[in-house]
Structures are given as structure tokens and as C-alpha cells.
N, C-alpha and C positions, 0 to 999 in steps of 0.2 A: 805382610809379605812373608814368604817362606824363609825360614832361618838359613837354609842352605843358599838360597838366592841372595840374601842379605850379605852373607859371608863372601860369596863370590864377587859381589859388587865392591865390597871393601877391598878385596885383593886387587881387583882391576884398577881401582882408583890409585893404587900405589905404582902402577906401571906407567911407562912413558906415554905421551899423548897419542903417538902413532899406533901403539899397541892397543890403547883404549878404543880408538876409532875402529880398528879392525875387528875387535871383539864386539863392539856395539853393532857393527854391520851384520856380523854373524848372528847375534841375538835377534836383531830385527828380522832377518830372513827366516829364522826358525819360528818366531812368533807369527809371521805372515803365513808360513806353511801350515802351522797348527790351526790358525783361524780358518784357512781355506778347507782344511781336512774336516774340521768340525762343522763348518757352515754348509758344505755341499751335501745334498742328499745322496745316500749311497745306493740308490736304486739303479737298475739296469739301464734305464733310459738316461738318467743323469750322467752315468759313466760314458755312455755313447756320445752325448752332447759335449762333454768335456774333451773326449778324444777328438771329435770332429773340430772343435774349436782350436785345439793344439795343432792338428795336422793341416788345417786350412785347405781342404780339397779343391777349392775353386782358384787357388793361387796359380797364376801362369796360364789360365784358360783364355781363349780368345773372347773378344767382346761379343762376337756373333753367338757363340755358345752360351755366354752369360745371358744375353738378351733372350734367347730361346728358352732357357730355363726359367727366367723371370716371367716370361709370357705364359708358360705352362702353369707356373705357380699361381699367377694372378687370375687365370681363367679356370682353375680347378675348383669345382664346386661339388661337395659331397651330397648336396640336396637334390641334384639332378639325377633322374633315372637313366639307365642305359637306353640307347635308341631302339634296341630290339625288343623292348618290353611293351 
């Protein structure tokens, strides 16, 4: 373990339980953020997917709209040629 991190943990151990829990939550959040940042690909499409996931564009839409979108998605086939060819 990093010497600086070891020293910080020793100092935290000397604090009251409530302060230790607060610091532990902060550390846990930072570790989680770091893992996400390093695990996610940094490509253009990956950023778009992450943004769409956060914004949830379908939230609040009517069931009829969702059904029509799902129907279009399910029937979409790139292998079919356009009718006018």
C-alpha cells in the first residue's frame, strides 16, 4: 500500500467513529468513480451511450410511443434492400 495512504488511514483510525464512517464513504465514492473512469472506453460512441443512460430520454413517454419505437426497432433489418431497387 502507498505510504501516504497508510499514514492517512492511521490518522483516520484516531478519529471518532462518525468521522471515520464519513471519510470511509468519501473514499468508497472516489474509488468507485476512479474505477468507472478507467473501465469505460473513452470513444465517442461510449460517451454518447453513457450520456443517454444518464439522461434516460424515454422517461415520461407514453406507452403508445414506447410501443411504436419498440415495434420499429424489432422490425428494422439492415439486410433488406429498399423497395425501389
